[in-house]
Every structure is written in C-alpha cells, then in structure tokens.
N, C-alpha and C positions, 0 to 999 in steps of 0.2 A: 477546289471545293473543300478538300481535306484540310488544306492550310487555313482556309477561312474559318472552318469549324474550330481548329486548334486555337487560332487567334481570339476567337470569341470566348472560348473557355478560359483562356489566360486573362482576358480583359475582365471577366466577371470576378476572378480570383483577386486581381490586382487593383482594379480601378473603379468598378461599379459601386454606386451608392450602397452603404452598408445594409440598409433595410431591404433594398431591391435585390442585392446579392443574396441575402439570407433567403428571401422568398424565391428567387430564381433557382437556387440549388435545392431548397427545401420542398417546395410545392410539387415538383415532379416526383420526388421521393415519396411524399405523402400520398400522391395519387396512386403510385405503385403499391404503397403500403395499405391503402384502402383495399386493394386487391388482396394483399396479404392478410387483411382482416378476414376476408372471405375464406382464405386458406385455413385460418385458425377456426373459423366458425362453421365451415361447411361440414367437417366431420361431426361436430357437435349437433348440427341441425339434422343431418340425415340419420344419425344414430338415434336422435330424439324421436324421429318418425317411427322407430321400432317400438316405441312406448314401453321401454324398459329402462327405468331410471338407474338401475345398477350398471348397465352397459354405459350409460351416459357418465356415471360417476367414474367408471374405469378409465375412460378417455381423459377425464380431468385429472385423475391420479397420475396418469402416465405423462402428463404435460411436462414435468421437470426433465424428462429424458430429452425432449426437444430443446429445453433450455440448456442442458449440458452440451448438446451438439452445437448450439449457438456459442457457448462458452469456448469450446475447442476451436470453432471457426474464428473467434475473436483473437486467438493467439497470433495467427497469421494475418487475418483480416485487418485488425486494428494496428498491429505492429508494423506490418509492411505498408499499410496505407499512410501511416504517419511518416515513415521514412521516405516513401515515394513523394508525398506532397512537399516535404522539406527539401528533397533533392531537386524537384522541379522549381521550387522557389529560388534555389541557389544555382539554377541553370545547369545542373549536372544530370543530363538525360541518360548518359551511359550507366551511372550507378542506379538510376531509377529503373532502367530496363533489366539490369542484373538482379535487382531486388524482386521485381515482378516475376522473373523466370524461376528464381529459387523458391518463391512463394508457392508455386504450383507443386513442386516436389515435396515441400514440407506439409502441404495440405493432404497429400496422398498418404504420407507416413502417419500423420496424426489420426486420420480417419480409420486406418487399419488398426491402430491401437485401441480406439474406442469400440469398434466392432468386436474385436477379440475379447477385451476385458468385460464388455457388457454381456456377451453371450455366456462366458464362463461363470459369471456371478449373477445370472438372470434372476433366479428365485430369491436370492437375498435382496437384490435391488427392488423387486416387486413388493416385498414385505416392508422394506424401508420406506417405500412411497406411501404407505398407509393402507394398502389393499387388505381387506378382510375376507371372510368366508364368501360373501355374496359377490365380491368384485375381483377376487384373486385370479381366477382363470382368465377373465376378460382382460384384465390389466396385463397379464403375462403375454397373451396373444398379441396385443397391440404393441407392447414394448419390444418383443422379439423382432418383429418385422421392421420397426423403426431403427433398431440397432443394426440389422443386416444392411439397411440402406444408408448407413452413416456417411459413406463417401459422397453420396449425392446431396444429402442435407448440408453437410459441412462444406462441401465444394461449392454449392450454389451460393451460400451465404458469404464465403470468403471471396469468390471471384466478383460478386456484386460489390463488395467493399473495395476491391482493387480498382474496379471501374470508376467508382465514385471518387477515389483518391486523386484522379487526374481531371476531375470535373465532368466525366462522361456519365452524368446522372441518368439521362434518358435511355442510354443503352442498358444500364443496370436495371431500370424499371421494366424495360422490354422483357428481360429474362424473368423477372418476378411475375409479370402478367402471364407469360406463357405457362409457367408452372401452375399458377392458380387456376387458370382456365381448364387446364388438363385435369386438375384435382376435382374441380366442380363437375366435370363430365364423367370422370371415372368413379367417383364416390357412389352414386346411385346404382351404377352398373355393377360394381363389385359387391356392394352391400346387399342389394335386393335381387338383381338378376342372377348373379352367381352365388347368392346366398352365403356370402363370406362373413357377414356381420362386422364386428370390430376389426377383424383381420383385413377385411376388404377396405375399410377406411384407412388403415395404416399403409396398405399396398398402394392405394391411390395417392397418398401423400408422398411416398418414396418415388413413384414414377413422375409425379409432378415436379419434384426437386431435380430429378435426373434431366428432364426436359429444360428446366430453367438453367441448369448448369451448361447444357449443350448449346443453348442460344447465346449465353454470355461468352463461351469459348469461341463460338463462331465469329463474333465481332472482333476478337483479337486476331484470329486466323485470317480474316478478310481485310485487315488493316483499317478498320473503322475507328481505331483508337489512337491517342497520341503516342502511347508506348506499345511495344510489341514484345512478346516472349521470344527469346532467341536461344537455339540449341547450344551455342558456344558460351552461354551464360548459365547453363544448367548446374554447373558445379558450385556448391555453396562455398562462400568464404566465411572465415571465422567472424569477421566484423559484421557482415550482413546478418548472419544467424543471431549473433549476440544482440544487435540493434533491434531485430524483429522481436525476439523473445523478451528483451528488456522492457519494451512497451507493451507487447502482446500478452505476456503472462499476467500482469496486474489487471489488464482489461478482461482476461479470461476469468480470473478470480472474482471479479465483480459479478459476472453472470453466474458463476458457481455459488457465490454467497447468496445471490437472489434466488437461485434454485433451491438452496438449502432452506432459506426462509419460507419459500413456497411449500416445501415438504413439511416444515414445522407447522405452518398454517393448516395444511390438510390434515395432519395428525390431530391437531386440536379440534378441527371441525368434525372429525370422525367420532370424537367423544360425545358429540351432540346427536349422533345418528348418521348413517350412511347417506340418507337423503339430504342432510345438511351439506355434505361434501358436494352433492350435485348442485345445490342452490348456490353455494359459494363459488364453485367451479364455473357455472354458467355466467354468473355476474362478473367474474374475473375475465372470462373470454370476451364478454361484451365490452369490458373496459379496454380491451386491446385496441379498439378504435381510437380512443383518446390517447392511449400510450403510444401508438404508432405516429400520431400527429407530432407529439413533442420529440419522439425519436427521429422522425423525418427531418425536422428543423435542426436537431442536434447533429445528425449525420451530414446534413447540408452545410452546417457551420464548420465542421471538422476540416475539410480541405481549405476553406477560407483562412482559418486560424493557422493551419500548418504552413500554407504558402507564404503568408505575410510574416510569420515568425521566421521562416527561412530567409526572407528578404529583409528582415530587420525593421519592418514597418509596424511598430508597436502602437502608434497612434490609431492606425486603422483597426488593429485588433480590439482596442477598447471600444471603438465605434461599433464594430460588428457585435461585440458582446451586449452592449446596451440595446441595439436594435433587435437582436435575437431574443432577448428576455422579454421585451415589450410585445413582439409579434407572437411568440409562443403563448404567453400568458393570456392575451386577449382572445386568441383562437380557442384556447381550452375553456375559457369562461362560457363560450357559446356551446361547446360540447357538454359542459356540465348542465346547462339549462335543458338541453334535450334529454339527457339521462334523468334528470329530476322529474320531468313531466311524464315521460313515457316508460319509466322503469318496469311497471307490471306487464305492459304489452311486449316489451323487449324480452323479458324472461319467459313470458308465455309462448313466444315463438319457438322455444326449445323444449318446453315441458308443459304438459297439461295438468300436472299434479298440483293441487291447491297449495299444499305445504311448501313445495319447491318455489312456486311463484311468489308467495308471500315473503318467504325468507330471502329469496334472490333479489326481490325489489328493495328490501330493507338494506341488504348488503351493498347493492349498486348505488343507492342514494347516500350511502356513507362513504364508500371508498372513492367516489367521484371527486371528493374534495382534494385528492392528491394532485389533480391534473395541473392547475396553474403553477403549483410549486415544484412538482417533480420535473417539469419541463426545463426550468432554469437550472436545476441541479444537474440534469443530464447534459445540458449544453456546456456547463462548466467542466464536467468530467471529460467529455469528448474533446474539449479544447486543450486540456492538459495532455491528453494522449497525442493530439496533433502536434503539440509543441515538443514532444519527446520527453515529457515529464511524467512518467507512469507512477512515480511515487506519490505525487500529489493527487492523481486520479484515484489511486488505490486508497489513500487516506479518506477521501470522500466516501468511497464504497464501504470501507471498514467501519467508519463511524455510523454510516447510514444503516447498514444491515447488522453489524456485529454489536455495536454499542448502543444503538437506539431501537431499531425496529424489533429485532428478536427479543431483547429483554422487555421492551414495552408490551410485545405480544403476549409473552408469558405472564408478566405482572398484571396487566389489565384483564387478561382472561381469568386469572385467579381471583382478582378483586371484584370484577364486574360481570364475569361470565361472558356469554357470546357477544353482548354489546361492547364490552371492553376490547375483545379480540379484534372486532372489525374497525374500531377507531384507532388502533395502534398505528396504522400506516399513514393516515392523514396527519396525525400529530408529528410523526417522524419527518414528513416531507416539508412541513412549515419550518421546522428547525434547520433542516439541511439546506433549504434554499438560501437562507440568510448566511449560513456558514460558507457555502460554495461560492456564491457571488463575491463575497468579501475576500476569500482566499485567492480567486483568480484575478480580481481587479488589483489586489496588492502585488501579485506576482508580475503582472504585465507592467505596472507602474515602476517596479524595481528595475526591470530590464530597460525601460524607457530612460530612467535616470542614469543607469550605467552607460547607455548609448550616448547620452548627451555629454 
C-alpha cells in the first residue's frame, strides 16, 4: 500500500496532465487553507463578539508578527523543500532524507532565536506595529504569547512545507485541519469562559499550532511518507545548510518585505483614525480566503516544477506554468464576484460599527482586484524557488514590495488620500503579473535551448 501511494505521487509529479496535476496538488492544499482561513478569521470573529473595536484593531496590528514567523519558517520550509524536490527528481533519496533531518534541527534553532529577540524588544516592536494609546496594551498582550509559541507556529508551517515537497499534500492538510479545529474550539473557551480576552485568542492560536505540528510529525514517525528523518543524518553538512539558506533566505525576505509593507499600510491607516485600522484589518483578513486559493495553487505547483527541473523536463514545466496561470486566474475571478456582491455583509460579521462596515466594504471591493494577477506572480515566484533560483524569486519580491507597492502606497496616499492608499496594491499586481510570467517563461525556454 505504501509503495502504491509513493508511485501515485511520483506519477502526478512526472506524468499527469499539467492542468490535472496542478489541480490534484493544489485543491487539497486549498481545502486545507480554507480551514486556515478560519484560523485567521476565528480570532477576529470572537474578539469582535466582545464589541470592542480597539481590541479588534490590536489583533490586526499584531498580524505582522505571524507573518514574521511565516518568514522564518520559509527559510527552512522553502529552502529544504526545493532541495528535496530536486533530489527526488534526480532519484537521490539519501540526500533528500539527509536534508529532511537537518531541516528539523534548523527549525528549532531559528524558532529559539525569534522567541528570544521578540521578547527582549517587545515594547519597541509593538510601537513599530502602529499601536497607539487605545490599542497598545492589547497589542502587547497578544504579541507576547504569539512570540512565546514561536516554535509551534514556525514548526507547523515548516513541516507542512516539507510534507508537500514530496507530494504528500493530504498529510500536510491533515495537520492544518487539526490545528484549526483546535483553535476554533479553544478560542471561545479562553476568551469568554476563562475571561482572557485577546491573550486567550493568542493562547488558542499557539496551542492549535502545537497540535498541527504534532500531527505532521506523527506521519513521519509512523512511516506514512516517502521520506523519513533518521538520527544518523542529524549532523548538518556545509553543502546542505548552504543550499537550504541559499533558496530559503530570499524566500524569507519576501515574507519579511510583505510584513514591512503591511506595517507601513497600518501606520498610514492609523493616520485616518484607529477605527480605520479595524476596517482595513478586517477587509485584509477576509481577503485571506482569496489569497490562500492562489497560494494553494502556487504551493501545489512548486513540487511539480522542482521535480521536473531536476529531471530536465523543461517542456513539461512550460505546460505546468500555462495551466497553472489559467486555473488560478479563473478561480480568483469567481472569488472576486463573491466579494463584490457581499462585501458589507462579510465586514458586518466582525463588527457592528457603521463606520467600520462602510470603510471595510470599500476597502474589500478595491483590494479584491489583486486576486487574478497576484496568483500568477506567486506561482512564478514559487517556481523559481523550486528550481533553486532564489535570486530570480527575490527579484520579483524586491520589485513588487520595494520598488512598486510601498512607493505607490506612499505616493498615492499623499496625492489621493485614503482612496489612493487602497488602490496601490491592485496597480502593483497588474504590473507584476506581466513581469513575472515573462521572466519565468524566458528562463525555462533558455534551459530548454541549452538542453537541446
């Protein structure tokens, strides 16, 4: 049975029709990420039931801390996943298992560094996030607990990526679902029954991540995966660490730059009033549904591109790219229609304040235009990481966040006020889709010509 499952995963990576392969690997991830949407929204929803918009704003202000944890997880998650997928494509199982084992050690070290640095500089971090008088204490309470639980947050994200690198998408999703269900159950218990408020929401999130990590590790320990961690591989080699960080650091910087842009956005929103932060934050949280759809397809495409790059099958890589862009763009157009029609009702599920609902609906109906374009950009960036070309992936990120989005955000806010601020991201994504698809296509075609 185990051999049959292994053969099926390899068939999807190597031979399945491109569109079907993208859907086969992407849809289970998206299904799991829908659960992750609940993970992101459940804290917001239950805190909204406290009818205190400042507490709601605090959770939104603290969200970049979760993004920073994701950035740190990307160092090992993206770096090791790329190396593992390429080694499997080259039929080098021994190196793939050595990389997997070393990844667990590096994850523990990185998590300890985040917790230590975060707690030492907690007050400075909270102020940098944009917290003011009415939100300062709440933001600090939430952030402190999230930092203490960094090992579980970073670990669950990293191990999930490692499972996906070998095509074990359903196992990765099982861990995600476990953590989210736990968070949904624990949130009302900690927030209302134990009267812990925003601290309870943070504690529920940490425990949910811990359970998610435990389930993912269980699959490795019970031999449900193609690869297994082995104690005799625990010692890192210079080449493995270098290869992981060579791909992983640019991927991490991508998320860090996104987090930085999020902080700039929040600080601009604060200038229009702390309730504006609530409105913008709720709209952005609802947008995670659409974001996770394209991220799911992009993550599903990553092992496909990595495996076929390792095997030298460049023709299949181009077919996968075309199929992926079409699938993700059509799917996101449907999500856009839902957001456009139901925006006020979606915002109203989290806040009953009229100003928050009006502003939030306006923001959601604007930023939803990023979806069909951001999906293609994300897919290209993940493909470069899968190919072991982090420089190209980072170029996409650097142009997207550093040279386009943040400058446009500041410029349009200055020229057009709040309306300009919220249109900066859609404009950025249209430009980036054209650039990213052209860059990746050109790169694959160049490899194809060299191979001939």
